[in-house]
C-alpha positions in Angstrom: -76.8 -51.0 -62.8 -77.1 -49.8 -59.2 -75.6 -46.5 -58.0 -73.2 -48.4 -55.8 -71.8 -50.3 -58.7 -71.3 -47.2 -60.8 -69.6 -45.3 -58.0 -67.3 -48.2 -57.4 -66.3 -48.4 -61.0 -65.7 -44.7 -61.0 -63.5 -44.9 -58.0 -61.5 -47.7 -59.4 -61.0 -45.8 -62.6 -59.7 -42.7 -60.7 -57.4 -44.9 -58.6 -56.0 -46.5 -61.8 -55.5 -43.1 -63.4 -53.7 -41.8 -60.3 -51.4 -44.8 -60.2 -50.7 -44.5 -63.9 -49.8 -40.8 -63.6 -47.6 -41.6 -60.6 -45.8 -44.3 -62.5 -45.2 -41.9 -65.4 -43.7 -39.3 -63.0 -41.4 -41.9 -61.5 -40.2 -43.1 -64.9 -39.5 -39.5 -66.0 -37.6 -38.8 -62.8 -35.5 -41.9 -63.2 -34.8 -41.1 -66.9 -33.6 -37.6 -66.0 -31.4 -38.9 -63.1 -29.9 -41.4 -65.5 -29.1 -38.7 -68.1 -27.4 -36.5 -65.6 -23.7 -37.1 -64.9 -22.9 -38.6 -61.6 -21.2 -36.2 -59.2 -19.7 -39.1 -57.2 -17.6 -40.4 -60.2 -15.0 -38.6 -62.3 -14.1 -40.2 -65.6 -10.6 -39.0 -66.8 -8.0 -40.0 -69.3 -4.3 -39.7 -68.7 -4.2 -36.2 -70.2 -7.3 -35.2 -68.1 -5.6 -36.5 -64.9 -2.4 -34.4 -65.7 -4.5 -31.3 -66.5 -6.4 -31.8 -63.2 -3.1 -32.1 -61.3 -1.7 -29.0 -62.9 -4.7 -27.1 -61.8 -5.4 -28.5 -58.4 -2.1 -29.8 -57.0 -1.0 -27.8 -53.9 2.6 -27.4 -55.2 1.2 -25.4 -58.2 -0.4 -22.9 -55.9 2.9 -22.6 -53.9 4.8 -21.9 -57.2 2.2 -19.3 -58.2 2.7 -17.6 -54.8 6.5 -17.6 -55.3 6.0 -15.9 -58.7 3.9 -13.2 -57.1 6.6 -12.8 -54.4 9.1 -12.3 -57.2 6.9 -9.5 -58.7 6.7 -7.8 -55.3 10.4 -8.1 -54.9 10.8 -6.2 -58.1 8.5 -3.5 -56.9 10.5 -3.3 -53.7 13.8 -2.9 -55.6 12.4 -0.2 -57.8 10.9 1.7 -54.8 14.5 2.4 -53.6 15.0 4.7 -56.6 11.7 6.6 -56.2 10.9 9.5 -53.9 10.7 8.7 -50.2 8.6 10.9 -47.9 8.5 10.6 -44.1 6.9 12.7 -41.4 7.8 13.1 -37.8 6.5 14.9 -34.7 7.6 15.4 -31.1 6.2 17.0 -28.0 8.9 17.8 -25.3 8.2 18.7 -21.7 11.5 20.1 -20.6 11.5 19.2 -17.0 14.9 20.8 -16.6 16.2 23.1 -19.2 19.8 22.8 -20.3 22.0 25.6 -19.2 24.7 27.5 -21.1 27.3 30.2 -20.2 27.3 33.6 -21.9 30.6 35.4 -22.0 30.8 38.4 -19.5 32.4 40.5 -22.2 29.0 40.8 -23.8 27.6 42.5 -20.7 30.7 44.2 -19.4 30.9 42.0 -16.4 31.3 38.3 -15.4 30.2 35.3 -17.3 26.6 34.4 -16.8 25.0 31.0 -16.6 21.5 31.0 -18.1 18.9 28.4 -19.1 17.5 28.9 -22.6 14.3 27.6 -24.0 10.7 27.0 -22.9 9.1 24.3 -20.8 7.1 22.9 -23.7 8.2 22.6 -27.3 6.3 20.9 -30.2 7.9 20.0 -33.5 6.2 18.6 -36.7 8.0 18.1 -39.9 8.1 16.2 -43.2 11.0 15.3 -45.4 11.2 14.1 -49.0 14.3 12.3 -50.3 15.2 11.5 -53.9 18.2 9.3 -54.9 20.1 10.8 -57.7 22.8 8.1 -58.0 23.2 4.8 -56.2 24.8 2.1 -58.3 23.9 -0.7 -55.8 20.2 0.2 -56.2 20.5 0.2 -60.0 22.0 -3.3 -59.9 19.1 -4.4 -57.6 16.6 -3.2 -60.2 18.6 -5.0 -62.9 18.1 -8.3 -61.0 14.3 -8.1 -61.2 14.1 -9.7 -64.7 16.2 -12.8 -63.9 14.6 -13.1 -60.5 11.1 -13.3 -62.1 12.4 -15.7 -64.8 13.7 -17.9 -62.0 10.3 -18.0 -60.3 8.7 -18.9 -63.7 11.2 -21.7 -64.3 10.5 -23.1 -60.8 6.8 -23.1 -61.7 7.7 -25.0 -64.9 9.7 -27.5 -62.9 6.7 -28.0 -60.6 4.5 -28.7 -63.6 7.0 -31.3 -65.0 7.1 -33.0 -61.6 3.3 -33.3 -61.6 3.3 -34.7 -65.2 5.9 -37.3 -64.1 4.2 -38.3 -60.8 0.6 -38.4 -62.2 1.7 -40.5 -65.2 3.7 -42.9 -63.1 0.8 -43.4 -60.7 -1.6 -43.8 -63.7 0.4 -46.6 -65.1 0.7 -48.3 -61.7 -3.1 -48.4 -61.4 -3.6 -50.2 -64.7 -0.7 -52.6 -64.1 -2.1 -53.5 -60.6 -5.6 -54.0 -62.2 -4.0 -56.3 -64.8 -2.4 -58.3 -62.0 -5.8 -58.7 -60.3 -7.5 -59.9 -63.6 -4.7 -62.4 -64.0 -5.1 -63.7 -60.5 -8.8 -64.0 -60.9 -8.4 -66.0 -64.1 -5.8 -68.2 -62.4 -8.1 -68.6 -59.4 -10.9 -69.8 -61.7 -8.7 -72.3 -63.5 -7.3 -73.7 -60.2 -10.9 -74.0 -58.8 -11.8 -76.1 -61.9 -8.8 -78.3 -61.4 -9.6 -78.7 -57.7 -13.2 -79.7 -58.6 -11.9 -82.4 -60.9 -9.5 -83.6 -58.2 -12.3 -83.8 -55.7 -14.2 -86.2 -57.9 -11.1 -88.3 -58.4 -10.4 -88.3 -54.7 -13.9 -89.4 -53.9 -13.5 -92.3 -56.4 -10.1 -93.2 -55.0 -8.2 -92.4 -58.2 -5.8 -90.0 -56.5 -4.2 -89.6 -53.1 -5.3 -86.9 -50.7 -1.8 -85.3 -50.8 -2.4 -84.5 -54.5 -5.7 -82.7 -53.7 -4.0 -80.8 -50.8 -1.2 -79.6 -53.0 -3.7 -78.0 -55.3 -5.7 -76.6 -52.4 -2.5 -74.9 -51.1 -2.0 -73.4 -54.6 -5.5 -72.1 -54.5 -5.1 -70.5 -51.1 -1.9 -68.8 -52.3 -3.7 -67.3 -55.2 -6.4 -66.0 -52.9 -3.8 -64.4 -50.7 -2.1 -62.8 -53.7 -5.4 -61.5 -54.9 -6.2 -59.9 -51.6 -2.8 -58.2 -51.6 -3.3 -57.0 -55.2 -6.7 -55.6 -54.5 -5.2 -53.7 -51.5 -2.4 -52.4 -53.7 -4.9 -51.2 -56.3 -6.5 -49.0 -53.6 -3.1 -47.7 -52.6 -2.3 -47.0 -56.3 -5.5 -45.1 -56.8 -4.9 -43.1 -53.7 -1.4 -42.2 -54.8 -2.8 -41.1 -58.2 -5.4 -38.9 -56.5 -2.7 -37.4 -54.2 -0.5 -36.6 -57.2 -3.5 -34.9 -58.9 -4.6 -33.0 -55.8 -7.9 -34.8 -55.7 -9.9 -35.7 -52.6 -9.4 -39.3 -51.6 -13.1 -39.7 -51.0 -13.9 -39.0 -54.7 -14.5 -41.9 -57.0 -12.1 -41.9 -59.9 -12.8 -43.8 -63.2 -9.9 -44.0 -65.7 -11.0 -44.2 -69.3 -7.9 -45.1 -71.5 -5.9 -48.2 -70.7 -2.2 -47.8 -71.7 -1.7 -51.5 -71.6 -4.1 -51.9 -74.6 -2.1 -49.5 -76.8 0.6 -50.9 -79.2 4.1 -50.7 -77.9 6.5 -48.7 -79.9 10.3 -48.4 -79.5 11.0 -44.7 -78.8 14.1 -43.5 -80.6 16.0 -41.2 -78.1 16.7 -37.7 -79.4 20.1 -36.1 -79.3 20.8 -35.1 -75.7 21.1 -31.4 -75.0 21.4 -30.3 -71.4 20.1 -26.8 -72.2 16.6 -28.2 -72.7 16.4 -29.2 -69.0 14.6 -26.9 -66.7 17.1 -27.6 -63.9 19.9 -26.5 -66.2 18.1 -23.2 -67.0 17.4 -22.6 -63.3 21.1 -23.1 -62.5 22.1 -20.6 -65.2 19.6 -18.1 -63.8 21.0 -18.5 -60.3 24.5 -17.9 -61.6 23.3 -14.7 -63.3 21.8 -13.6 -60.0 25.0 -14.4 -58.2 27.0 -12.3 -60.7 24.6 -9.4 -60.1 25.2 -9.9 -56.4 28.9 -9.4 -56.9 28.2 -6.3 -59.0 26.0 -4.9 -56.2 28.6 -5.4 -53.5 31.3 -3.8 -55.7 29.0 -0.8 -56.3 29.1 -0.2 -52.6 32.5 1.4 -53.1 31.0 4.2 -55.2 29.6 7.5 -53.8 25.9 8.0 -53.3 24.1 11.2 -54.2 20.6 12.3 -53.2 18.6 15.5 -52.7 16.1 16.3 -50.0 13.5 18.8 -49.0 12.3 19.4 -45.5 9.4 21.5 -44.1 8.1 21.8 -40.6 6.3 23.7 -37.9 7.5 24.4 -34.3 5.7 25.8 -31.3 7.2 27.0 -28.0 5.5 28.0 -24.7 5.7 27.9 -20.9 2.4 26.0 -20.8 1.0 23.2 -22.9 -1.8 25.3 -24.3 0.5 28.2 -25.1 2.9 25.9 -26.9 0.1 24.8 -29.2 -1.0 28.3 -30.1 2.4 29.8 -31.1 3.5 28.1 -34.3 6.2 29.2 -36.7 7.5 27.4 -39.8 10.9 26.4 -41.1 12.2 24.6 -44.1 15.3 23.5 -46.0 16.5 21.9 -49.2 19.8 20.2 -49.7 22.1 17.8 -51.4 23.6 14.8 -49.6 26.7 13.0 -50.8 27.9 9.9 -49.1 31.4 8.7 -49.8 32.6 5.3 -48.3 36.1 5.6 -47.1 37.0 2.6 -44.9 34.8 -0.2 -43.5 37.6 -2.5 -42.1 37.5 -4.6 -45.3 33.9 -5.8 -44.6 32.8 -5.1 -48.2 36.0 -6.8 -49.6 35.1 -10.0 -47.6 31.6 -9.9 -48.9 32.8 -9.5 -52.5 35.2 -12.4 -52.2 32.5 -14.6 -50.7 30.2 -13.8 -53.7 33.0 -14.5 -56.1 33.7 -17.9 -54.5 30.0 -18.7 -54.5 29.9 -18.0 -58.2 32.9 -20.2 -58.8 31.2 -23.0 -56.8 28.0 -22.7 -58.8 30.0 -22.9 -62.0 31.7 -26.1 -61.0 28.5 -27.5 -59.7 26.9 -26.9 -63.1 29.6 -28.8 -64.8 29.1 -31.8 -62.5 25.3 -31.6 -63.0 25.7 -31.6 -66.8 27.7 -34.8 -66.5 25.0 -36.2 -64.2 22.3 -35.2 -66.7 24.2 -37.0 -69.5 24.5 -40.1 -67.2 20.8 -40.1 -66.4 19.9 -39.8 -70.1 22.3 -42.7 -71.1 20.9 -44.8 -68.3 17.3 -44.0 -69.3 18.0 -44.9 -72.9 19.6 -48.2 -71.9 16.7 -49.0 -69.5 14.2 -48.3 -72.2 16.0 -50.6 -74.7 16.3 -53.3 -72.1 12.6 -53.0 -71.1 11.5 -53.2 -74.8 13.6 -56.3 -75.2 12.3 -57.9 -72.0 8.8 -57.0 -73.0 9.1 -58.8 -76.3 10.7 -61.9 -74.7 8.1 -62.1 -72.0 5.2 -61.7 -74.4 6.5 -64.6 -76.5 7.1 -66.6 -73.3 3.5 -66.1 -72.3 2.3 -67.5 -75.6 4.6 -70.5 -75.3 3.7 -71.2 -71.6 0.0 -71.1 -72.5 0.5 -73.7 -75.2 2.4 -75.9 -72.8 -0.3 -75.5 -70.2 -3.2 -76.2 -72.6 -1.4 -79.4 -73.9 -0.6 -80.6 -70.4 -4.2 -80.0 -69.3 -5.4 -82.1 -72.1 -2.9 -84.8 -71.5 -3.8 -84.9 -67.8 -7.4 -85.4 -68.6 -6.4 -88.3 -70.8 -4.3 -89.7 -68.0 -0.9 -89.5 -69.9 0.8 -87.1 -67.5 0.8 -86.7 -63.7 -0.7 -84.0 -61.5 2.8 -82.7 -60.8 3.3 -82.0 -64.5 0.0 -80.2 -64.7 0.8 -78.0 -61.6 4.3 -77.2 -62.9 2.8 -76.1 -66.2 0.3 -74.0 -64.4 3.0 -72.4 -62.3 5.1 -71.6 -65.3 2.2 -70.1 -67.1 1.4 -67.8 -64.1 5.0 -66.8 -63.8 5.2 -65.9 -67.5 2.0 -63.8 -67.2 3.3 -62.0 -64.1 6.7 -61.3 -65.7 4.9 -59.9 -68.8 2.8 -57.5 -66.7 5.9 -56.4 -64.7 7.7 -55.9 -68.1 4.9 -53.6 -69.3 5.3 -51.5 -66.1 9.1 -51.4 -66.5 8.6 -50.3 -70.2 6.3 -47.4 -69.4 8.4 -46.3 -66.5 11.6 -46.4 -68.6 9.8 -44.4 -71.4 8.7 -41.8 -68.8 12.2 -41.7 -67.4 13.6 -41.0 -70.8 11.2 -38.1 -71.3 12.3 -36.7 -68.0 16.0 -37.0 -68.7 15.6 -35.2 -72.1 13.5 -32.4 -70.6 10.5 -33.2 -72.8 7.8 -34.1 -70.3 5.8 -31.1 -71.3 5.9 -32.2 -75.0 4.9 -35.7 -73.9 1.9 -34.2 -72.1 0.9 -32.0 -75.0 1.1 -35.0 -77.5 -1.3 -37.1 -75.4 -4.7 -37.7 -77.1 
């Protein structure tokens, strides 16, 4: 073997080895990439979607901020009963000193007009005040607990709204997808019929008007399919918005509620006290009662003690005034007794009392409204369940009619009009069934909302 042939074989072997190693690296990289979860898609169940919304929806952050505000309001109210320390300072350039008159009897002569003081005076002091008794401040501190509870209930209400909105949008996505699948199936069947009619038209068996009628039906299905696909995008965007998710993120939903068995929900005994709105109104009435108490407390005396200490410097020049300091101080008790305010506080008290009476009547009306909503939700759920069963049976019957009519048409025993009518009835039955499914889920969700059990509904999700 010549040296040239040996080196050629050696080079080919090296080239094959390099390509083999490169292929192994490529395969390894692709395998690792396939094993890693895709960052562009998020696969979530209904419970995952709700949990995502509770964590990321902007309204949750707003509610958390309001809770923090309630905490700071409590600190503010408590601070009114704690020591208050303030400092002050002043530098006066007495351009023209104030004059006074000294009685002449002091000097054995006439009264004398003299100007007392120095051109410059500097004063620095600090004072500490401590409230001993102020019933209005005590009532304000008493309101801290219900005020914080009110903020927490509003956060709970925000969470319930997210559960409702996310669930409703989640159902809408799957119902719209079911409509798309139905339209695609109808499109395929209509295209098959149109193909058969084309052969019959070419052979002169049918008239062109029969072919055109089916073509119109096909075009209508295509238009409906385009609209449904657009609605699917809108439904997905609405779900992302309710969750607080970026619209650019790809969302994949894992559990289809339409595939789950339908069960008739037995409504529980209605109790308005379970509703978060009811609890919020009661808290607001409690706060309004405390407001009445606070205004009434304004008629009581206020007692406080204080201590003051300061330094003062006097001089005819600025430098001299800063080098001649002497101190002063005082302690004391201050009692403030309200006597007459032209009935201002009385008007405020009566306004607070009327507001409380208004809230009490509003609560009665709201309880009646809550009962009405619960009764309506129960009725709608029962009706939706009944319609769902009827529409499901109607789909089965319409399909049987359509299949038999199709067979008869192929045998030439029925007309094209009979076939198209059977097809239309079948499509309407399917569409009604899908809409009934959405109505059922929405009614079930509405019942949970009317009973104040949305959080329990979320917790029970698999």
